[in-house]
N, C-alpha and C positions, 0 to 999 in steps of 0.2 A: 214659492207660494203655490198651493194647490187650490184649484177652483172646484174640485169635485167632478162629478159626471153629470152633465146636462146639455141640452141643446136649445138653440134659438132658431126658429124657422121664420124667415122673413116673408115667406110666401112667394108667389109667382109675380115677377115684374111684367105688367101687361104690355110693355113696349118691346121686350126682348123674349118673353116666354121662358125665362130662366128663373128657377127656384133656387134661393140661396139658403143654406143651412149652416149654422155655426155650431160645431160640437166641441164642448169643453170636456177634455179627458185628462183629469189630474192637472198637470202643469202645462199641458199642450192644448192648442186650439187648432181644430181642423175645419177648414172651410170647404163645404161640398156644394157644387153647383150642378143642377140637373136641368136639362132642357126638356120641356114637355111639348112635343110636336102634335099630340093628339088633337087639339082643337083645329089645327091647320089641316091635318090629314082628314078629319071628319068633314070639314068644309069642302075640301077638294073632292071627296067622295060624293057629297051632295051636288056639287057642280057637274061631276061626271054624269050623274043620273039625269040632271036637267038637259045636258048636252047630247045624250044618247039619241042617235038617229038624225041629228041636225047636221046640216051642211054648213060650211064656212059662210058666214054672213048672217045666218039665222041666229046664232048664239056665239058670242065672242069671248065667253069665259074660258080663258086659256088654262088657268090654274091658280094656285096659291103660292106666293113667295113669302116664306116666313121672315121675320125681322132680321135674323142673323144673315140671311142671304141678300135681303133687300139693301142692307147697309153697303154691300159691295156693288150691287147693280144700279141703284138709284143715282149715285154720283156720275155715272157715265153720261156725258153730254150728247154724244153722237147717237142718233136714233138707231142706225144700223148696228153699231157696236153694242148698244144696250139690248137690242133684240137678239143679237148673237149670244150675249151673256145669259139672257133669259132662256134661250134654246138649250144652251149648255147646261144650265141649272136643271131644267126639266129632263134632259137626257140622263143626267147623273142622279136625279131624284124623281123618278117617274111617279111615285106615290102622290106627289104634289100636283101632278098634271091632270087637267080636267078635259082637255081636248087633244087627242092623239095627233091629229093632222098638223098641229102646230110644230111638231118636231120632225115631220117627214119632209 
């Protein structure tokens, strides 16, 4: 059975930031998932601008942790381990960081 060629775009899931697109190509269905980090990166850039020139304590906006990373960090119960995981995330993903001193 052939479905023809068309697609269904479910849009972006606000909880995960993932856009899901179903492509029907003849007798096959292809599921495409795209992650759109742009809103999170824009927010981090705005936070960096607000933090510029501030010392620790004046502004504690450290950065933005997107949903896909937060799912791994949030369940960590120990405060020191959670902070370590956050520092690791920001070292590996500096575009999401808003306050450089946090990882130094």
